[in-house]
C-alpha positions in Angstrom: 9.3 -8.3 -4.2 7.7 -10.6 -6.7 7.0 -14.3 -6.2 7.9 -16.4 -9.2 5.9 -15.7 -12.3 5.2 -19.3 -12.7 2.7 -19.1 -9.7 0.6 -16.5 -11.6 0.9 -17.6 -15.4 -2.4 -15.7 -16.1 -0.8 -12.3 -15.1 0.8 -11.9 -18.6 -2.5 -12.6 -20.2 -4.6 -10.3 -18.1 -4.6 -6.6 -19.1 -6.1 -5.7 -15.7 -3.3 -7.2 -13.8 -0.7 -5.7 -16.1 -2.3 -2.3 -15.6 -2.5 -2.8 -11.7 1.2 -3.5 -11.6 2.1 -0.7 -13.8 0.0 1.8 -11.7 1.6 0.4 -8.5 5.1 0.6 -9.8 4.9 4.0 -11.2 2.5 5.7 -8.8 2.2 3.9 -5.5 5.6 2.3 -4.8 7.6 5.5 -4.7 5.2 6.9 -2.1 5.3 3.8 0.0 9.1 3.9 -0.2 9.2 7.6 0.8 6.7 7.0 3.7 8.7 4.1 4.9 11.9 6.0 4.9 10.4 8.9 6.9 8.8 6.4 9.4 12.1 4.5 9.8 13.9 7.9 10.4 11.4 8.4 13.2 12.2 5.0 14.8 9.7 2.7 13.3 10.5 -0.7 11.7 9.1 -0.6 8.2 9.0 -3.0 5.1 7.5 -2.5 1.7 6.9 -5.5 -0.6 5.2 -6.0 -3.9 3.9 -9.7 -3.6 1.3 -12.3 -4.5 -1.0 -12.7 -1.4 -2.5 -15.9 0.0 -5.6 -15.4 -2.4 -3.3 -15.2 -5.4 -3.9 -11.5 -5.9 -0.9 -9.0 -6.4 -0.6 -6.4 -3.8 1.7 -3.7 -2.5 2.2 -3.9 1.1 3.8 -1.7 3.8 4.1 -3.1 7.2 5.3 -0.9 10.3 5.7 -1.4 13.9 7.3 0.5 16.8 9.1 -2.4 18.4 10.0 -6.0 17.6 7.7 -7.4 20.2 4.6 -5.6 18.8 2.5 -6.7 15.9 2.7 -4.9 12.5 0.2 -2.4 11.3 -0.4 -2.7 7.6 -1.4 -0.6 4.6 -1.9 -2.4 1.3 -3.3 -1.9 -2.1 -4.6 -5.3 -3.6 -5.8 -6.2 -7.0 -9.1 -8.1 -7.2 -9.2 -9.5 -10.7 -12.7 -11.0 -10.2 -14.2 -7.7 -9.8 -11.5 -5.6 -11.7 -11.3 -3.4 -8.7 -8.4 -2.4 -6.3 -8.7 -2.5 -2.6 -7.1 0.0 -0.4 -6.7 -1.5 3.1 -5.5 0.0 6.4 -5.1 -2.1 9.4 -4.0 -0.8 12.9 -2.6 -3.5 15.2 -3.0 -1.4 18.3 -6.8 -0.5 17.7 -7.3 -3.8 15.8 -9.1 -1.7 13.2 -9.4 -2.5 9.5 -10.6 0.0 6.9 -11.1 -1.1 3.4 -12.1 1.0 0.4 -12.8 -0.5 -3.1 -11.8 1.6 -6.1 -10.9 1.6 -9.8 -7.4 1.5 -11.0 -7.5 5.3 -11.3 -7.6 5.2 -7.5 -4.0 4.4 -7.5 -2.7 7.9 -8.0 0.0 10.0 -6.2 -2.5 12.3 -4.4 -4.7 9.5 -3.0 -1.8 7.3 -2.1 0.0 10.1 -0.2 -3.2 11.1 1.7 -3.9 7.3 2.6 -0.4 6.8 3.8 -0.6 10.0 5.9 -3.8 8.8 7.4 -2.5 5.3 8.0 0.5 6.5 10.0 -1.5 9.1 11.9 -4.2 6.3 12.9 -1.7 3.6 13.6 1.2 5.5 15.2 0.1 9.2 15.8 2.9 10.0 13.3 2.7 12.9 11.0 4.5 12.4 7.7 6.4 15.5 7.0 7.4 15.2 3.5 10.4 17.2 2.2 8.3 18.4 -0.8 4.9 19.9 -0.7 1.9 17.4 -1.2 -1.3 18.5 -2.9 -4.4 18.4 -0.8 -7.3 16.2 -1.6 -8.1 12.7 -2.9 -8.9 11.7 -6.5 -11.0 8.6 -6.8 
């Protein structure tokens, strides 16, 4: 989900933000949607959004929780135009633990995102993502 383009007029003129959104749409969004589907099939409530956060940075966010009365755990990939970097952030509501890793645009790749989502669901919910197709092992940063 995008907020109105008028909120971020610089996005069209910033090659970094354009490249971030391209990487997210082509490489990360499909993995977020598949992980969310698997988690929903196992009883979690999940949402996936592509939005502009409170700092004005674009991000891809997956929120999940076990019940409506519990807080969300969140995994997000955030663009940081000031440093030309991306931040991969995992927050577990139960442990109240946040883990952030900064990387380059190339860190948004299928292998890394699949591994990060698997780790997120294991840490936050002790849920193993059993993908229907085999996944490569390892992370490319």
